[in-house]
N, C-alpha and C positions, 0 to 999 in steps of 0.2 A: 283358505279353505275354512269356512265357517262350521261351527257344530249343528248337528242336526236337532232342531226341537222338537219334542214331543208336546203337542198342545194339551191343555188341561180339559179333562171331561169329567163333569159331575152329573151322576144319574141318581135320581130320589125313588126308592121302592117303599111302599107302605105295607104293614101288616096290622093285625088287630092291634097288638100291644107295643109296636116298635116301628122305628123307621131306619131304613138302610140307606147311606149315603155312599155311593161307591164312586171313589176319585181316582182316576187314570191320568197318565202323563207326568208332567213336570208342574210342580207347585212352587211358585216364587213370586216376588215383588209384582212382576208384570201381570199377574192374574189373580191374585189374591182378592181383589173386590169380587170377581166372579163366583170364587169359593164361598166367600162371605154372604153374597146375596142367596146362594143354593143353601147354606146353613140356616140362614134366618127363615127361608120357605120350609125346611124341614122341621124346624123347632115349632112351627105353627101346627104341626100334624098332631093329632090326638095321640096318645100313648106316652109312656113315661120313659122309654128305652130309645135312644139314639145310638146306632151302631154306624161308625165310621170305617168304611173299607178302603184301606190304603194299600192292599195287596198289588195292586196294579199300578202303583205310584212309582216312577223311576227317580224322582229327585223331589226333595222338600228343603227349603231353606228356612232361616230363623222366623220370617214373617208367617209361613204356613204352621211351624210349631206354635208360634205366639198365639195365632188364631185358634188354634185346637185347645190351647191351656185357657184361653177366654170363654170358649165355647163351654169347656169344662165348668168353669167359676158360674157362668150364667145358670147353667142346668143345675148345679147344686142349690144355687139359691132358691129355685123353682120347683126342686123336689125331683128333678129329672136326671137320669142316667146318661153316661156317655161310655161307651166301649169302643175302642180303637182296635182294629185288625190291622197288622202289618205283616209284610214279608222280612226276612232276614235283614237285609241292607238298611231298610228305614227303621226296624225293630232297634238294631243297634244303635242308631242316632238317638232315638228315645232313651235307650239305656244309658248311653255315655252321657247325656246332659241331665239324666235323672227325672226326665219327664214319666218315665214308667212307674215311677214311685208315686205321681201325682194322679195318672190318667190310669184307667183300666186298660192296659194295652196287652192284646193278646197275638202272640207271635208262635204260630206252630212250629216254624223253622229253627226259631232262636233256641239258644241253650238253656 
């Protein structure tokens, strides 16, 4: 009996000064290229703020975390910002590995 996979979905919405990237499903090595393509597309948008909404994400592995850290580094070099919104389970991962000390992570459900 195999596990049920939640496919990755990445939606991009643009506003005047920001771009929202909503990521849902499961993010891992098998679909990281898809996310990175969409992030590159979002980075081309005018506006300085990039908001990554992970509240609908069920799973993230180290490749996904590393990709978000690299995005933050690229944006810092070009003067753009990145804010990551998470739910409690994914937010806990960011906290345990210390990525919440590097990225602007907003987790309404976290302590």
